[in-house]
C-alpha distance (Angstrom), angle and dihedral (degrees) to the residues before:
residue distance angle dihedral
M1 . . .
L2 3.78 . .
D3 3.79 125.7 .
L4 3.80 102.4 -121.3
N5 3.78 99.3 -165.5
S6 3.80 104.5 168.7
K7 3.83 91.2 -168.4
I8 3.79 91.7 -143.9
P9 3.82 107.5 174.3
S10 3.78 120.3 -117.9
G11 3.78 123.7 -118.0
P12 3.81 135.4 60.4
L13 3.80 115.6 -22.1
E14 3.79 92.9 -118.7
Q15 3.82 92.0 54.9
K16 3.81 101.9 40.6
W17 3.80 98.2 94.7
D18 3.81 96.3 41.4
Q19 3.80 91.5 47.9
H20 3.79 91.3 44.9
R21 3.80 92.3 52.2
F22 3.79 89.3 51.9
S23 3.80 93.9 48.9
M24 3.81 95.6 47.4
K25 3.78 118.8 101.1
L26 3.79 118.6 -110.3
V27 3.79 133.6 -140.1
N28 3.80 112.4 -137.6
P29 3.82 117.8 -126.1
A30 3.80 95.1 -105.5
N31 3.79 92.3 51.9
K32 3.80 93.8 47.0
R33 3.79 87.9 68.1
K34 3.81 88.8 60.4
H35 3.80 94.7 57.8
H36 3.78 127.6 83.7
V37 3.81 123.6 -156.5
I38 3.81 126.5 -170.0
V39 3.81 118.4 -149.0
V40 3.80 117.0 -168.3
G41 3.80 111.4 -158.6
A42 3.79 130.4 24.3
G43 3.76 105.2 -145.9
L44 3.78 117.8 116.6
A45 3.80 95.0 -60.8
G46 3.81 96.0 41.2
A47 3.80 98.5 40.9
S48 3.81 93.3 46.5
A49 3.82 91.6 46.9
A50 3.80 93.9 47.7
A51 3.81 93.2 46.1
S52 3.81 93.3 46.0
M53 3.81 95.0 46.9
A54 3.80 90.8 48.7
E55 3.81 91.5 47.1
L56 3.80 87.3 56.5
G57 3.80 90.4 54.6
Y58 3.81 104.5 -98.3
N59 3.78 121.1 134.0
V60 3.80 107.6 -115.4
S61 3.79 133.5 -167.3
C62 3.80 113.3 -164.6
F63 3.81 121.5 -164.0
V64 3.80 128.3 -161.5
F65 3.78 131.2 165.8
H66 3.81 91.1 -144.4
D67 3.78 127.8 82.0
S68 3.81 88.6 -112.5
P69 3.82 137.9 12.8
R70 3.80 86.4 -120.3
R71 3.81 88.9 76.5
A72 3.82 93.2 63.8
H73 3.80 114.0 126.4
S74 3.82 89.9 -113.0
I75 3.81 86.9 85.5
A76 3.82 88.9 69.1
A77 3.81 93.4 67.6
Q78 3.78 106.4 107.9
G79 3.77 117.3 172.4
G80 3.79 110.4 53.8
I81 3.80 151.7 -87.8
N82 3.80 126.1 -86.2
A83 3.79 124.6 -127.3
A84 3.79 131.8 163.9
K85 3.82 95.4 -127.1
N86 3.83 94.6 128.1
Y87 3.81 90.3 -149.2
Q88 3.81 88.8 153.4
N89 3.81 91.8 55.7
D90 3.80 87.9 -133.9
G91 3.80 99.1 134.9
D92 3.79 101.2 -81.4
S93 3.80 122.2 147.0
V94 3.79 140.9 155.7
R95 3.80 87.4 -94.6
R96 3.80 92.6 52.9
L97 3.81 93.6 48.5
F98 3.80 88.2 49.0
Y99 3.80 92.3 50.7
D100 3.81 94.6 43.9
T101 3.81 89.7 52.3
I102 3.81 94.5 47.2
K103 3.80 91.3 46.6
G104 3.80 92.5 42.9
G105 3.82 88.4 54.9
D106 3.82 88.6 53.3
F107 3.82 92.4 -115.0
R108 3.79 95.3 -64.0
A109 3.84 100.7 117.7
R110 3.80 133.4 82.4
E111 3.78 114.5 -92.6
A112 3.80 94.8 -142.3
N113 3.80 96.1 51.6
V114 3.79 93.3 46.9
Y115 3.80 93.8 47.9
R116 3.81 90.5 51.3
L117 3.80 89.1 51.0
A118 3.81 90.4 53.6
Q119 3.80 90.8 46.9
V120 3.78 97.1 53.1
S121 3.81 93.4 40.5
V122 3.81 89.5 86.5
N123 3.82 90.8 55.7
I124 3.80 92.6 51.7
I125 3.81 93.2 63.8
D126 3.81 92.0 49.9
Q127 3.81 90.2 48.6
C128 3.80 93.3 50.0
V129 3.80 95.1 45.0
A130 3.81 88.5 52.0
Q131 3.81 88.1 53.3
G132 3.78 89.9 54.0
V133 3.80 99.9 -106.8
P134 3.84 103.4 168.5
F135 3.80 100.5 -129.4
A136 3.78 115.8 -178.7
R137 3.78 113.7 -93.1
E138 3.77 135.4 -158.4
Y139 3.81 121.5 -116.3
G140 3.80 92.3 -88.6
G141 3.82 92.9 52.5
L142 3.80 99.7 -101.6
L143 3.80 118.8 132.3
A144 3.80 111.9 -90.3
N145 3.79 127.1 -132.7
R146 3.78 135.8 -161.9
S147 3.78 135.4 -172.5
F148 3.77 128.3 -97.8
G149 3.78 134.5 -171.6
G150 3.78 121.9 -64.3
A151 3.81 95.3 21.8
Q152 3.80 135.0 91.7
V153 3.80 93.7 -159.4
S154 3.80 131.4 70.7
R155 3.80 105.5 -115.7
T156 3.80 103.1 137.2
F157 3.82 117.8 112.4
Y158 3.78 114.8 -158.7
A159 3.80 148.4 175.7
R160 3.80 101.8 -144.5
G161 3.81 106.3 -81.1
Q162 3.80 96.2 -35.1
T163 3.79 104.5 69.0
G164 3.81 95.1 134.6
Q165 3.79 92.1 53.7
Q166 3.80 93.6 50.1
L167 3.81 93.0 46.6
L168 3.80 90.6 48.4
L169 3.80 91.0 51.1
G170 3.80 87.9 54.5
A171 3.80 92.4 50.7
Y172 3.81 90.5 42.2
Q173 3.81 91.3 54.9
A174 3.80 90.0 51.8
L175 3.81 89.3 48.2
E176 3.80 94.2 47.9
R177 3.79 90.4 50.1
Q178 3.80 88.3 60.0
V179 3.80 90.7 45.1
G180 3.79 87.8 55.2
L181 3.80 90.0 50.1
K182 3.83 88.4 50.5
K183 3.81 92.2 -121.2
V184 3.82 91.0 115.1
Q185 3.77 122.2 48.3
M186 3.80 108.0 -156.3
H187 3.83 119.0 -147.4
T188 3.81 113.1 -168.4
F189 3.81 127.3 -171.9
E190 3.82 89.1 23.0
E191 3.81 118.8 131.7
M192 3.80 119.2 -162.9
L193 3.80 109.1 -128.7
E194 3.79 102.7 165.4
L195 3.80 140.4 24.6
V196 3.80 116.3 -140.7
V197 3.80 115.8 -141.0
I198 3.81 118.8 -172.0
G199 3.78 122.4 -179.7
G200 3.79 89.9 -8.3
Q201 3.82 92.6 -56.4
A202 3.80 130.2 107.9
R203 3.80 104.0 -113.4
G204 3.77 106.0 163.7
I205 3.78 150.8 -36.5
V206 3.79 141.1 -106.7
T207 3.80 117.3 -133.1
R208 3.79 138.1 -173.8
N209 3.79 120.5 -142.5
L210 3.79 106.2 -128.6
L211 3.81 93.6 -149.1
T212 3.79 101.4 45.1
G213 3.80 103.0 20.3
K214 3.82 90.5 -128.4
I215 3.80 114.0 155.6
T216 3.81 115.2 -146.9
S217 3.79 139.5 172.6
H218 3.80 126.7 -132.4
A219 3.81 124.6 -167.2
A220 3.81 128.2 -155.9
D221 3.80 144.0 155.6
A222 3.80 93.2 -114.6
V223 3.80 136.5 10.4
V224 3.81 128.2 -146.2
L225 3.79 120.7 -161.9
A226 3.81 112.8 -157.8
T227 3.79 97.7 158.2
G228 3.80 102.6 134.6
G229 3.78 132.4 -125.4
Y230 3.79 138.1 -41.3
G231 3.81 103.2 -123.2
N232 3.81 90.9 128.3
V233 3.79 88.6 75.4
F234 3.83 81.6 88.3
Y235 3.84 90.3 56.7
L236 3.81 91.0 -140.3
S237 3.80 111.7 64.8
T238 3.78 140.9 123.9
N239 3.82 89.4 -103.6
A240 3.78 122.2 111.2
M241 3.80 112.1 -91.3
Y242 3.83 91.1 -113.4
S243 3.82 94.8 53.0
N244 3.80 109.9 115.2
V245 3.80 146.3 152.3
T246 3.81 99.5 -121.6
A247 3.82 100.0 109.4
T248 3.80 94.1 48.5
W249 3.81 92.3 39.9
R250 3.81 91.0 53.2
A251 3.81 87.5 52.5
H252 3.81 90.8 46.8
K253 3.80 91.0 55.4
K254 3.81 88.7 51.0
G255 3.81 92.6 56.1
A256 3.82 108.7 -75.9
A257 3.79 111.4 132.4
F258 3.81 116.8 -123.8
A259 3.81 110.8 -138.8
N260 3.81 129.1 -150.4
P261 3.83 96.1 -20.5
C262 3.82 91.9 173.3
Y263 3.81 92.3 64.3
T264 3.80 101.6 100.1
Q265 3.78 127.3 156.2
I266 3.76 123.7 -129.8
H267 3.82 110.0 -159.9
P268 3.83 113.5 -142.0
T269 3.81 98.5 -148.3
C270 3.79 111.5 61.1
I271 3.79 131.3 124.7
P272 3.83 106.4 -95.6
V273 3.80 122.9 -109.1
S274 3.79 109.8 -88.8
G275 3.80 101.2 -167.1
E276 3.79 150.6 -32.8
H277 3.80 91.0 -77.4
Q278 3.81 94.2 71.7
S279 3.78 123.5 108.7
K280 3.82 98.4 170.6
L281 3.81 138.3 39.8
T282 3.80 127.6 -148.3
L283 3.78 125.9 -130.0
M284 3.79 122.8 -136.3
S285 3.79 106.3 -156.4
E286 3.78 121.1 -102.9
S287 3.79 86.1 -130.5
L288 3.81 87.0 77.1
R289 3.80 87.8 71.7
N290 3.80 88.5 69.8
D291 3.81 90.6 73.3
G292 3.80 103.6 11.0
R293 3.81 122.6 84.3
I294 3.80 119.4 -146.4
W295 3.79 119.0 -139.4
V296 3.80 147.0 149.2
P297 3.80 130.9 -162.7
K298 3.79 114.5 -83.5
K299 3.80 91.0 -134.8
Q300 3.78 122.3 72.7
G301 3.80 115.1 -114.4
D302 3.81 94.2 12.5
N303 3.82 101.8 160.5
R304 3.79 98.5 173.2
P305 3.82 117.6 127.6
P306 3.83 109.2 -92.9
S307 3.81 92.1 -112.6
Q308 3.81 89.4 61.1
I309 3.81 95.5 52.8
P310 3.83 109.0 92.6
E311 3.79 120.4 -131.8
A312 3.81 91.0 -110.2
E313 3.81 90.5 58.7
R314 3.81 95.5 52.5
D315 3.81 124.8 94.7
Y316 3.81 112.2 -147.6
Y317 3.77 86.8 -168.1
L318 3.82 99.9 179.6
E319 3.80 91.6 50.4
R320 3.81 88.8 46.7
K321 3.81 97.4 47.1
Y322 3.81 99.9 34.4
P323 3.82 107.4 29.0
S324 3.84 94.8 166.4
F325 3.82 93.1 58.9
G326 3.81 101.8 15.8
N327 3.79 113.3 175.0
L328 3.81 90.2 0.7
A329 3.79 95.2 67.8
P330 3.84 111.9 137.0
R331 3.77 118.5 -80.2
D332 3.79 99.3 -106.3
I333 3.81 91.9 50.9
A334 3.81 94.4 44.5
S335 3.82 90.9 48.1
R336 3.80 94.3 50.9
A337 3.79 90.5 47.1
A338 3.82 90.3 54.0
K339 3.80 91.2 49.0
E340 3.80 90.3 48.4
A341 3.82 91.6 53.1
C342 3.81 92.3 48.4
D343 3.81 92.8 45.3
D344 3.81 86.3 53.4
G345 3.79 89.6 60.7
R346 3.80 96.0 -106.5
G347 3.80 98.3 107.9
V348 3.79 120.4 123.3
G349 3.78 134.9 -136.6
P350 3.82 129.0 26.1
G351 3.80 111.4 -8.4
G352 3.79 91.2 1.0
L353 3.82 90.8 -90.7
G354 3.77 100.7 133.0
V355 3.79 145.2 67.6
Y356 3.80 129.7 -152.9
L357 3.80 125.3 -100.5
D358 3.78 102.0 -164.8
F359 3.82 126.6 -164.5
S360 3.79 98.9 175.3
D361 3.82 94.3 105.5
S362 3.81 92.5 48.8
I363 3.80 92.7 47.3
K364 3.80 89.4 52.3
R365 3.80 91.7 47.1
L366 3.82 100.7 40.4
G367 3.79 105.3 17.4
K368 3.77 130.8 -112.9
Q369 3.81 92.3 -89.4
T370 3.81 93.3 60.0
I371 3.81 92.5 48.4
A372 3.82 89.5 47.8
E373 3.80 90.7 51.8
R374 3.80 91.1 52.2
Y375 3.78 101.2 40.2
G376 3.80 107.9 7.6
N377 3.79 97.7 126.4
L378 3.83 91.0 48.1
F379 3.80 92.2 50.0
D380 3.81 90.0 48.8
M381 3.80 91.8 50.0
Y382 3.80 91.4 49.3
Q383 3.81 91.8 50.6
R384 3.80 93.0 48.4
I385 3.80 91.3 52.8
T386 3.81 100.4 40.4
D387 3.83 103.2 23.4
E388 3.82 87.7 -130.5
N389 3.82 123.5 122.1
P390 3.83 109.1 -130.0
Y391 3.80 91.1 -164.4
E392 3.81 88.1 64.4
Q393 3.81 103.6 31.8
P394 3.81 134.3 20.5
M395 3.78 121.1 -87.2
R396 3.79 116.5 -112.0
I397 3.79 112.1 -131.7
Y398 3.79 138.0 172.6
P399 3.84 134.0 178.5
A400 3.81 120.1 -88.3
V401 3.80 137.8 173.3
H402 3.79 108.7 -83.3
Y403 3.82 115.2 153.2
T404 3.79 141.4 9.5
M405 3.79 121.4 -135.0
G406 3.80 91.6 -171.7
G407 3.79 121.7 80.3
L408 3.77 141.7 126.1
W409 3.80 112.5 -23.5
V410 3.80 113.3 -110.1
D411 3.78 134.3 -179.8
Y412 3.81 125.5 -130.6
N413 3.82 88.1 -76.3
L414 3.83 90.7 55.4
M415 3.80 90.4 -112.5
S416 3.80 119.8 140.3
T417 3.79 126.5 -137.1
I418 3.83 86.5 -84.2
P419 3.83 107.6 77.8
G420 3.78 110.8 -120.7
L421 3.80 94.9 22.1
H422 3.80 109.3 110.0
V423 3.79 122.8 -175.7
A424 3.81 126.2 -156.9
G425 3.79 139.6 -173.8
E426 3.79 122.2 -4.8
A427 3.81 90.6 -12.4
N428 3.82 90.2 74.6
F429 3.80 128.6 58.3
S430 3.75 100.5 -137.3
D431 3.79 116.2 113.8
H432 3.78 116.9 24.9
G433 3.79 107.3 55.7
A434 3.79 114.2 -160.4
N435 3.82 96.3 -21.8
R436 3.79 132.9 25.5
L437 3.78 120.0 -139.3
G438 3.79 116.5 -129.5
A439 3.83 117.1 -89.5
S440 3.81 92.4 21.2
A441 3.83 99.0 100.4
L442 3.81 93.2 70.1
M443 3.78 89.0 44.8
Q444 3.81 92.8 54.0
G445 3.80 96.0 44.0
L446 3.79 93.4 52.6
A447 3.80 93.6 40.0
D448 3.80 90.3 55.0
G449 3.79 94.7 45.5
Y450 3.80 103.3 38.6
F451 3.79 103.6 30.1
V452 3.82 113.0 19.7
L453 3.81 112.4 33.9
P454 3.84 95.2 48.8
Y455 3.81 87.4 63.4
T456 3.79 101.4 36.7
I457 3.81 98.2 44.9
G458 3.80 88.9 51.3
D459 3.79 89.6 52.4
Y460 3.81 90.5 50.7
L461 3.80 93.3 49.7
A462 3.80 92.6 46.4
S463 3.80 93.2 47.0
T464 3.80 100.8 42.7
K465 3.77 131.7 76.9
L466 3.79 106.5 -133.2
E467 3.78 121.1 -166.8
K468 3.79 116.0 -140.5
V469 3.80 106.1 -96.3
D470 3.79 133.5 174.7
T471 3.79 135.2 174.5
S472 3.81 92.4 -87.4
H473 3.81 88.5 75.2
A474 3.81 115.1 116.1
E475 3.81 92.6 -119.1
F476 3.80 90.8 62.1
R477 3.80 90.6 50.2
A478 3.79 90.4 49.5
A479 3.82 92.3 48.3
E480 3.81 91.6 49.8
Q481 3.79 90.6 50.5
A482 3.81 91.0 49.6
V483 3.81 89.1 54.5
R484 3.81 91.7 49.5
D485 3.79 93.1 46.6
R486 3.80 92.0 51.0
Q487 3.80 91.2 47.0
N488 3.80 92.6 49.7
K489 3.79 91.0 47.9
F490 3.81 90.8 56.9
L491 3.79 91.9 47.9
G492 3.79 92.6 46.9
I493 3.82 99.3 53.1
K494 3.83 94.0 76.3
G495 3.79 93.6 -175.7
K496 3.78 129.8 162.4
R497 3.83 104.5 -107.1
T498 3.79 128.4 78.5
V499 3.78 122.7 -123.0
D500 3.81 89.8 -117.9
S501 3.82 92.3 56.1
F502 3.81 90.1 57.3
H503 3.80 91.7 45.4
K504 3.79 91.2 51.3
E505 3.81 91.9 49.4
L506 3.81 91.0 49.1
G507 3.79 90.5 49.4
K508 3.79 92.5 53.3
V509 3.81 91.8 50.6
M510 3.81 90.9 48.9
W511 3.83 94.3 47.2
D512 3.80 94.1 45.3
Y513 3.80 97.3 46.7
C514 3.82 108.0 17.4
G515 3.80 101.3 30.4
M516 3.80 129.9 90.5
A517 3.82 93.4 -28.6
R518 3.80 126.6 30.5
D519 3.80 136.6 179.9
R520 3.79 137.6 -179.0
E521 3.79 98.3 -103.1
G522 3.79 93.9 44.2
L523 3.81 92.7 50.6
K524 3.80 92.0 48.7
K525 3.79 89.1 50.5
A526 3.80 91.2 48.3
I527 3.82 92.2 53.0
G528 3.80 90.0 53.6
L529 3.79 92.7 46.6
I530 3.81 92.4 49.3
Q531 3.81 92.5 48.9
T532 3.80 89.5 52.2
L533 3.79 90.7 46.4
K534 3.81 91.1 51.0
Q535 3.78 91.9 53.0
E536 3.80 92.1 49.4
Y537 3.80 91.3 45.5
W538 3.79 92.9 59.7
E539 3.80 91.0 46.0
N540 3.80 104.1 39.1
V541 3.80 112.1 24.5
N542 3.77 116.6 120.0
V543 3.81 117.2 -143.2
P544 3.82 109.6 175.7
G545 3.79 126.0 -162.5
S546 3.79 129.4 29.0
G547 3.78 138.5 -71.0
D548 3.80 98.3 -118.0
S549 3.80 98.7 75.5
L550 3.79 142.4 27.5
N551 3.82 106.0 -42.2
Q552 3.79 116.3 162.2
S553 3.80 92.5 179.6
L554 3.79 89.1 59.5
E555 3.82 91.0 48.1
K556 3.79 91.1 51.7
A557 3.80 92.7 44.9
G558 3.79 92.2 63.5
R559 3.77 93.7 43.7
V560 3.80 94.7 49.0
A561 3.82 91.6 47.0
D562 3.80 87.6 56.9
F563 3.82 92.0 44.9
I564 3.81 90.0 54.6
E565 3.80 91.7 54.2
L566 3.81 91.6 43.6
G567 3.82 91.0 49.5
E568 3.78 90.8 58.0
L569 3.82 91.1 49.5
M570 3.81 90.8 49.4
C571 3.80 90.9 53.4
R572 3.81 91.3 46.9
D573 3.80 90.4 51.1
A574 3.81 91.9 47.6
L575 3.80 90.6 47.9
D576 3.79 92.8 49.4
R577 3.81 93.9 49.3
E578 3.79 100.9 75.4
E579 3.78 97.3 -172.0
S580 3.78 137.6 70.0
C581 3.79 118.5 -113.0
G582 3.79 130.6 157.1
G583 3.79 111.9 -44.8
H584 3.82 91.2 -3.8
F585 3.81 102.4 85.3
R586 3.79 116.0 176.6
T587 3.80 107.2 -171.6
E588 3.82 90.6 -145.5
Y589 3.80 90.1 62.6
Q590 3.78 111.0 56.2
E591 3.76 139.1 112.4
E592 3.81 118.6 -150.7
G593 3.80 88.7 -21.3
E594 3.81 94.5 -51.8
A595 3.81 128.3 112.9
K596 3.81 114.0 -88.0
R597 3.80 113.4 -151.6
N598 3.78 126.2 -158.3
D599 3.79 104.1 -147.9
D600 3.80 94.4 173.0
A601 3.80 93.1 60.8
Y602 3.82 106.8 22.6
A603 3.80 110.2 34.0
Y604 3.78 90.6 119.9
V605 3.78 143.1 92.6
A606 3.80 110.7 -106.9
A607 3.81 105.9 -139.3
W608 3.80 111.6 -174.3
E609 3.79 120.8 -152.6
Y610 3.81 122.7 -153.1
A611 3.82 108.5 -121.3
G612 3.80 99.9 -175.7
E613 3.79 138.9 -81.8
G614 3.80 112.2 -40.9
K615 3.81 94.0 8.5
D616 3.79 127.0 111.4
P617 3.82 113.8 -105.2
I618 3.80 117.2 -107.7
L619 3.80 119.1 -118.1
N620 3.81 116.5 -137.2
K621 3.80 120.0 -175.4
E622 3.79 129.3 -146.9
P623 3.83 108.0 -167.3
L624 3.79 115.2 -132.2
V625 3.80 111.1 -134.5
Y626 3.80 119.1 -161.7
E627 3.79 116.0 -161.6
N628 3.81 100.6 151.0
V629 3.80 105.1 38.0
H630 3.77 130.1 51.2
L631 3.80 114.5 -123.4
S632 3.77 104.9 -123.1
T633 3.76 140.2 156.2
R634 3.78 106.5 -82.0
S635 3.78 109.7 -115.1
Y636 3.80 129.9 179.9
K637 3.79 95.7 169.1
């Protein structure tokens, strides 16, 4: 069993982070130049961490499997970033952002981590404005805000519908400045395929160059994984096609606990699936729910065009069921409500798998020009994909996999159960509980990279005795050989099925049995199906080509093999957690259609330990203690 010491500081909640920063050990400027830190990933979390560590004086190596950090999936975030600035004077505060986030996560996150996130949120906006991020502004020049789900205040800062891209450009500029100063060494087209652990400490990684196939080792004093989430285990998701779990799964199999893998987020506003040919889904920003109203026909099987359905025959079901929050109900609740309407035979569009997001009222009230200024690029994207004009007819939307709240377990210092291995952003589990509120992913990624890791990694380096290690060490040789052996095994199977066919089959199993609604029998069935699929995969997958050049089939083969193993763990976690909370909805545990938690039995973080090939994973539990919030049934009515 693992020792899950969360290292949460003592003292009042409001003072924990400040006191902790004071009590942490420091590395003096001269000694910082002697330390080397590896950062894997250069999205918001990775780029901000690498830039900040280099700015402090550390030597940093940053690895991405793209041609540029600007291709990180962080650019896909559209709607905004939360911060408790209270610029609207509408009652917001650090305490309210903290509570909204804890409640939004259905009381399944650590109080201390979430409060710190709310605290540093105000610094993130100042940092990004100083970098030149072009946030939207009001007529007088002040920064503008809009509302997002799960909140009754306007705390979301935004740059039209491309906030993630603008924030990433800011972090990228900071990163490239350090590259120019030779404090960051940038490695592009390099995919991490193994973590190297020496003496119980993370001391480096093994990568494969995607263009040449060359396998190389890289040593460091500490390693940061900022490699994003694992939503592509479902095959169809809003994630970039390259997004995968391999880096974190390699670390998991070396001893890093994987926490709450069943906590996945289904986003309610995505363009519906249009056919079997699809391999990617497209997000429509949650910000659209500020001015768009969601509805379906009241009658089952009503196939009339939306313009011909009178107001009296429309069901604005979110406004009806959740009048206090209306169309800005949290994502998990809004997604289940859409599924419920479609399951009732009132869905719209092909196959009845869609609901309307209607802007006609807002266009009448505000004018087309105002709506275009707020959401123009999103409306254009929707029209290009669907050939429907959302200014003239409602958008059709349906829930889709978007984000994963689970990830590698980390303590308050963002360090995993492997000393020296830190995990940032969506790759860790730390802040969102069982459901993430909209506009909080960007907030967490930048909080971790700019304002947490620069302190906590320094404390680790100052507090830990590190033996001198380089890539000639036997553990690096062994890790390189493991990568080669795995690669050669894929190439040698020469089966009859493509990697994509296995991925698609896995995705269907995961969506059907571990998606928006789950139950005991379905999860048991899914585990059996995935085990059978895994066996066939290693006997019948076809990976053409060789390993010494560009080979995208080989890349995918490794990623899908890891997804198959992760999928089984997700189903085990969902089966073990016999309650409903946030995005984890067990149909056996509900009350009037709402999630029914079991705080007495399941108020804990499930941290799964890898036990070896063919052995069942070991469940470790970190109890969640609530001293500042009252555990209550989540209500948005």
